[in-house]
C-alpha positions in Angstrom: 274.7 -88.7 140.2 278.1 -87.9 141.6 279.6 -90.1 144.3 281.0 -86.9 145.9 279.0 -86.6 149.1 280.7 -83.4 150.1 279.6 -81.7 146.9 276.1 -83.1 147.2 275.7 -81.8 150.7 277.0 -78.4 149.6 274.5 -78.4 146.7 271.6 -79.3 149.0 272.5 -76.5 151.4 272.8 -74.0 148.6 269.4 -75.1 147.1 267.7 -74.4 150.4 269.3 -70.9 150.4 267.9 -70.2 146.9 271.2 -70.5 144.9 271.3 -71.2 141.2 273.5 -73.6 139.4 275.0 -74.1 135.9 276.0 -76.9 133.6 279.4 -76.1 131.9 279.4 -78.4 129.0 279.7 -76.7 125.6 282.6 -74.8 124.1 282.4 -72.1 121.4 284.7 -73.9 118.9 283.1 -77.3 119.2 279.4 -76.7 120.2 277.7 -80.0 120.9 280.9 -82.0 119.9 281.9 -82.8 123.5 284.4 -85.4 122.2 286.6 -82.4 121.3 286.4 -80.7 124.7 289.5 -78.6 125.3 289.0 -77.5 128.9 291.9 -79.0 130.8 292.4 -80.2 134.4 296.2 -80.2 135.0 297.7 -82.0 137.9 300.0 -79.9 140.2 301.8 -83.0 141.5 300.5 -82.6 145.1 297.0 -84.1 144.6 295.5 -80.8 143.5 294.8 -79.4 140.0 294.4 -76.2 138.0 291.7 -75.8 135.4 292.1 -73.9 132.2 289.7 -73.4 129.4 286.7 -71.6 128.1 283.0 -72.5 128.1 280.3 -71.0 125.9 276.5 -70.8 126.0 276.2 -71.7 129.6 273.0 -70.6 131.3 273.4 -69.0 134.8 277.1 -68.9 134.4 277.0 -65.3 135.7 275.7 -66.2 139.2 276.0 -69.9 139.7 277.4 -71.0 143.1 278.3 -74.4 141.6 279.1 -74.8 137.9 279.5 -78.5 136.9 282.3 -78.1 134.4 283.4 -80.7 131.9 287.1 -81.1 131.0 289.8 -83.6 130.4 292.5 -84.6 132.9 295.9 -83.9 131.4 297.8 -86.6 133.3 298.3 -88.9 130.3 294.8 -90.5 130.4 292.8 -87.7 128.9 289.9 -88.9 131.1 286.7 -86.9 131.0 286.1 -85.1 134.3 283.4 -83.0 135.9 284.6 -80.5 138.5 282.9 -77.7 140.4 283.7 -74.0 139.8 282.2 -70.8 141.3 281.5 -67.5 139.5 282.9 -65.5 142.5 286.5 -66.9 142.2 289.1 -64.5 140.8 290.3 -67.3 138.4 286.8 -67.4 136.9 286.5 -64.8 134.2 282.9 -64.0 133.2 283.4 -62.7 129.7 279.9 -61.8 128.4 276.3 -62.7 127.9 276.1 -64.3 124.5 272.4 -63.5 123.9 270.5 -60.2 123.8 267.7 -61.2 126.1 267.3 -60.6 129.8 268.4 -64.2 130.5 272.1 -64.6 131.1 273.7 -67.3 128.9 277.4 -66.9 129.6 280.8 -67.2 128.1 283.3 -67.7 130.9 287.0 -68.7 131.1 289.0 -70.4 133.7 292.6 -69.3 134.3 294.5 -71.7 136.5 291.4 -72.2 138.6 292.4 -74.3 141.7 290.7 -77.6 142.0 290.9 -80.2 144.8 289.6 -83.7 145.0 286.5 -82.3 146.9 285.7 -80.4 143.8 285.7 -83.4 141.4 282.2 -84.8 140.7 283.1 -87.7 138.4 285.9 -89.0 136.2 286.3 -91.3 133.3 283.3 -93.2 131.8 281.1 -91.9 134.6 281.8 -88.3 133.7 281.0 -89.1 130.0 277.8 -90.8 130.9 276.9 -88.0 133.3 277.2 -85.5 130.4 275.0 -87.4 128.0 272.4 -88.4 130.7 272.1 -84.8 131.9 271.4 -83.8 128.3 268.7 -86.6 128.2 266.8 -84.6 130.9 267.5 -81.3 129.3 266.2 -82.3 125.9 263.0 -83.7 127.4 262.3 -80.4 129.1 262.6 -78.5 125.9 259.4 -79.9 124.4 257.1 -78.5 127.1 258.8 -75.1 126.7 257.9 -75.1 123.0 254.4 -76.2 123.8 253.8 -73.3 126.2 255.0 -70.7 123.7 252.8 -72.2 121.0 249.7 -72.4 123.2 250.0 -68.8 124.3 250.3 -67.8 120.6 247.2 -69.9 119.8 245.0 -68.2 122.3 246.1 -64.7 121.3 245.7 -65.5 117.6 242.2 -67.1 117.7 240.8 -64.3 119.9 242.2 -61.7 117.5 240.9 -63.4 114.4 237.5 -64.3 115.8 236.7 -60.7 116.5 237.6 -59.2 113.1 235.5 -58.7 110.0 237.2 -58.4 106.7 235.5 -58.1 103.3 232.2 -58.5 105.1 233.1 -61.8 106.5 234.2 -63.0 110.0 237.8 -63.9 109.6 237.4 -67.4 111.2 234.7 -68.2 108.7 237.2 -68.1 105.9 238.0 -71.7 104.9 241.8 -71.3 104.8 241.8 -69.5 108.2 239.7 -72.1 109.8 241.9 -74.8 108.3 245.0 -73.2 109.8 243.4 -72.9 113.3 242.2 -76.5 113.1 245.7 -77.8 112.1 247.3 -75.7 114.8 245.0 -76.8 117.6 245.2 -80.5 116.6 249.0 -80.3 116.5 249.0 -78.7 120.0 246.8 -81.4 121.4 248.9 -84.1 119.8 252.2 -82.8 121.2 250.7 -82.6 124.7 249.4 -86.1 124.4 252.8 -87.4 123.2 254.7 -85.5 125.9 252.4 -86.7 128.7 252.8 -90.3 127.7 256.5 -90.0 127.1 256.8 -88.7 130.7 255.4 -92.0 132.0 258.2 -94.0 130.2 260.8 -91.6 131.5 259.7 -91.7 135.1 259.2 -95.5 134.9 262.5 -96.2 133.3 265.1 -98.6 134.9 268.2 -100.4 133.8 266.1 -103.0 131.9 263.7 -100.6 130.4 265.4 -97.7 128.5 262.7 -97.0 126.0 262.9 -93.3 127.0 266.1 -93.2 125.0 263.9 -93.2 121.9 260.9 -91.2 123.3 263.0 -88.3 124.7 264.9 -87.4 121.5 261.6 -87.8 119.6 260.1 -85.3 122.0 263.1 -83.0 121.4 262.9 -83.1 117.6 259.2 -83.6 117.0 257.5 -81.5 119.6 259.8 -78.5 119.0 259.3 -78.6 115.3 255.5 -79.1 115.6 255.4 -76.0 117.9 257.2 -74.1 115.2 254.6 -75.3 112.7 251.8 -74.1 115.0 253.3 -70.6 115.1 253.8 -70.6 111.3 250.1 -71.6 110.8 248.9 -68.9 113.2 251.2 -66.2 111.8 249.7 -66.8 108.3 246.4 -65.8 109.8 247.3 -62.8 112.0 249.9 -61.5 109.6 251.2 -58.1 110.6 249.6 -58.4 114.0 252.4 -60.9 114.9 255.0 -58.1 114.7 253.2 -55.6 117.1 255.1 -54.9 120.3 252.0 -55.2 122.5 251.5 -58.9 121.6 253.0 -62.0 123.2 253.2 -63.4 119.6 256.1 -61.1 118.5 258.3 -62.4 121.3 257.3 -66.0 121.0 257.7 -66.1 117.2 261.4 -65.3 117.7 262.0 -67.4 120.7 260.2 -70.4 119.2 263.1 -70.9 116.7 265.4 -71.7 119.6 264.3 -75.0 121.2 264.7 -77.1 118.2 268.3 -76.0 118.0 269.2 -76.6 121.7 270.3 -79.8 123.5 271.5 -81.1 120.1 269.9 -80.0 116.9 266.9 -81.7 115.3 269.4 -83.3 112.9 271.4 -84.8 115.7 268.3 -86.2 117.4 266.8 -87.6 114.2 270.1 -89.4 113.5 270.0 -90.6 117.1 266.6 -92.2 116.9 267.4 -94.0 113.7 269.6 -96.3 115.8 266.4 -97.7 117.2 264.5 -98.3 114.0 265.5 -101.9 113.5 264.5 -103.1 117.0 261.3 -100.9 117.0 259.9 -102.5 113.8 261.5 -105.9 113.7 262.5 -107.0 117.2 259.8 -106.1 119.8 260.0 -107.2 123.4 257.5 -107.9 126.1 257.2 -105.3 128.9 254.9 -104.9 131.8 252.3 -102.1 131.1 253.5 -98.6 132.1 250.6 -96.9 133.8 250.2 -93.1 134.0 252.4 -91.7 136.8 251.5 -88.5 138.6 253.0 -89.6 141.9 255.2 -87.5 144.1 258.3 -89.7 144.4 262.1 -89.7 144.0 262.7 -90.5 140.4 266.1 -91.9 141.3 266.9 -93.5 137.9 266.8 -90.2 136.1 269.9 -89.2 138.1 271.5 -92.6 137.8 270.8 -93.7 134.2 274.0 -95.7 133.9 276.2 -96.3 130.8 275.1 -94.6 127.6 276.4 -97.3 125.3 274.3 -100.1 123.8 271.6 -98.0 122.1 271.2 -100.6 119.4 270.3 -103.2 122.0 267.3 -101.3 123.4 264.0 -103.0 122.6 260.5 -101.7 122.5 257.0 -103.1 123.0 255.1 -103.9 119.8 253.7 -100.7 118.3 250.9 -102.5 116.4 248.3 -103.4 119.0 247.6 -99.8 120.0 247.0 -99.0 116.3 244.9 -102.1 115.8 242.7 -101.0 118.7 241.9 -97.7 116.9 241.7 -98.9 113.3 238.0 -98.2 113.3 239.0 -94.5 112.9 239.5 -94.0 109.2 242.7 -91.9 109.4 244.3 -94.3 111.9 243.6 -97.1 109.5 245.0 -95.0 106.6 248.2 -94.3 108.6 248.6 -98.0 109.4 248.7 -98.7 105.6 251.4 -96.1 105.2 253.4 -97.5 108.1 253.2 -101.0 106.7 254.6 -99.8 103.4 257.3 -97.9 105.2 258.3 -101.0 107.2 258.4 -103.1 104.0 260.7 -100.5 102.4 263.0 -100.7 105.4 263.1 -104.5 105.1 263.3 -104.9 101.4 264.8 -101.7 100.0 266.4 -99.9 102.9 269.1 -97.3 102.6 272.5 -98.4 101.3 275.7 -97.2 103.0 275.9 -94.0 101.0 272.3 -93.1 101.6 272.7 -93.8 105.2 275.5 -91.3 105.4 273.7 -88.6 103.4 271.5 -86.4 105.7 269.4 -85.3 102.8 268.3 -89.0 102.5 268.5 -90.2 106.1 266.8 -87.3 107.8 263.4 -87.6 106.0 263.6 -91.4 106.7 264.2 -90.6 110.4 261.3 -88.1 110.3 259.0 -90.8 109.0 260.1 -93.1 111.8 259.4 -90.4 114.4 255.9 -90.0 113.1 255.1 -93.6 113.8 256.6 -93.4 117.3 254.6 -90.1 117.8 251.4 -91.7 116.7 251.9 -94.7 119.0 252.2 -92.7 122.2 249.4 -90.4 121.2 247.1 -93.4 120.8 248.3 -94.8 124.1 247.5 -91.5 125.8 244.2 -91.2 124.0 243.2 -94.5 125.6 243.9 -93.2 129.1 242.3 -89.8 128.6 239.2 -91.2 126.7 239.9 -88.6 124.1 237.0 -87.9 121.7 237.5 -90.1 118.7 236.7 -87.1 116.5 239.9 -85.5 117.7 242.0 -88.6 117.3 240.8 -89.1 113.8 241.5 -85.5 112.9 245.0 -85.7 114.4 245.8 -88.6 112.1 244.5 -86.6 109.2 247.5 -84.3 109.5 249.9 -87.2 110.4 248.9 -88.9 107.1 249.7 -85.7 105.3 253.0 -85.2 107.1 254.1 -88.8 106.4 253.5 -88.3 102.7 255.5 -85.1 102.8 258.6 -86.8 104.0 258.1 -89.7 101.5 258.1 -87.0 98.8 261.5 -85.8 100.0 263.0 -89.3 99.7 261.2 -89.8 96.3 262.8 -86.6 94.9 266.3 -87.3 96.2 268.7 -87.9 93.3 270.3 -90.9 95.0 267.0 -92.7 95.6 266.7 -96.0 93.8 263.7 -97.0 91.6 262.5 -99.6 94.1 262.6 -97.1 96.9 260.7 -94.6 94.8 258.0 -97.2 94.2 257.5 -97.6 98.0 257.5 -93.8 98.5 255.0 -93.3 95.7 252.7 -95.9 97.2 252.8 -94.0 100.5 252.1 -90.7 98.9 249.1 -92.0 97.0 247.4 -92.9 100.2 245.5 -89.8 101.4 243.7 -88.9 104.5 240.0 -89.7 104.6 237.9 -86.5 104.7 234.9 -86.2 107.1 233.5 -82.7 106.8 230.9 -83.2 109.5 233.5 -84.4 111.9 235.8 -81.6 111.0 233.0 -79.1 111.7 232.2 -80.8 115.0 235.8 -80.4 116.2 235.8 -76.8 115.1 232.6 -75.9 116.9 233.0 -78.0 120.0 236.7 -77.5 120.7 238.4 -74.8 118.7 236.1 -71.8 118.0 235.0 -71.8 121.7 238.5 -70.8 122.7 237.9 -67.3 121.5 238.4 -65.0 124.4 239.2 -67.9 126.7 242.6 -66.6 127.8 244.7 -63.4 127.5 247.9 -62.2 129.0 247.7 -59.4 131.6 248.0 -55.9 130.2 
C-alpha cells in the first residue's frame, strides 16, 4: 500500500464514481522480467519529472483513470518507482489492443509524461515489493477464473453426452466416457477444495505467517493446469461439439489456455515453489490452527505484505498429521507411500547443481512437490466440509497416477542418476487401489445426476 495519501484519497473517490484502474508493470521486450524494466522517470531539476517508456499487455489501459506504472528513476540511483498516469493525458499514447477479444489489453507509451511528487506511489525497495506483492494477489485470482471456465464446460459436456445414443448405447455408459467425466469432476472438486483452503491461509497471513507464499503460486500453477486437463478430458468426449459456435465450450477451450501463462508462467511458479521444499519436508514449525474464514473484514495484510525477500526462511506446519488422519482411505495411504519415497529421494539423492538448473529435470520435481501441497490442503478442507470419504479416496486415485507420471519424466531424463531412477521406479510401481463399487457410487450419486442441472441462457 502506498504511503501517498493524496493518491489514495483520489483513488477512493474515483472508485465511488465507478472508475477503472490499471497496473502498468510488463513491457513487450522483457515480459515478466521486471528486473529489466526500461520505463524511465527523469528528473527535471525542479522537483518534477518526465516519464518515458512503453508498457505492454496492460488490462484497462484504454480507460484507466489511474495507471500504477513501474519505472526506474534516472537520477543515478536506478531506483524502482511506481507513479500514476492517466489515459486522457496527451503524453499518454494508447497504441493498440494486443488481443482480439472484446476486453482491452493495452499497449501504451509515455512521451515526456509530466510527473510530480503527488503522482509517486512508492520508490526503492517498497516499489519493488509492491510489484511482486501485487502479483501475489493477481496469481491467486487466476485459479478461480480457470475453475469457472472448466465448470461451465463440465455442465455443458455432461448434459450433451448424457442425452446421446451412439451405436445403440447411451454415451455416458461407455466406460472410457464415464472415466473421463469422473476424472474431470474429481479434479474440479479437488481444485475447489484446494483454493478454498488456500484462501484461509492468504486471508489469515501476517508478518510471522507467510505460508501463502507457497500456497498462492501452487494455486496459480496447479489449479490452472488442472482446469486445462478437465477441458481436455471433456473435449475427448464431446469431440466436434466443442467447436460449435452456439456452445460455451468453444470459447472456453480457447480462453482456458491463458490463465496458466499469466502472472508468471507455470514454469516460473514451479521454480518459485521449489524454494520452499526443504523447509516444507524437513523443517516444520508450530502454528496456531487457521480456521475457515468467511468474515467481512479489512484484509489489511494483503495490501501490506512487506519485503519479498527471505523465501527460504518461510516455514510450514507439518504436512503429515492430516495425511495420517485419513490413512484409512486406501488411496490416501498409497499416496503417503509415494510421498515418503519422494522425501527420501530429496534427502539422499536430491538433484545436483546441473539438474537443479535444468528445467527438464527440476520442473517435474517441482510438480511432484506441488501435488503433496495440493493433497495436504485438500485433506484439510475435506475435514472442514465433512466431504464424503468416497470422493476423497477417488481424488487421491488420480493424484497417485499424476505423481507417478512426473516420476516417469524424471526417470526418463538423460541426466538422471541410477540412484534417483531407483526412487522414481519405486514411486511408479505403487498404483492406486481400485474400488469399483465406490467408483460407481460416486458416479451415480454425484456425477451422472448433473445431467441437465445447469445451462447457459440461449
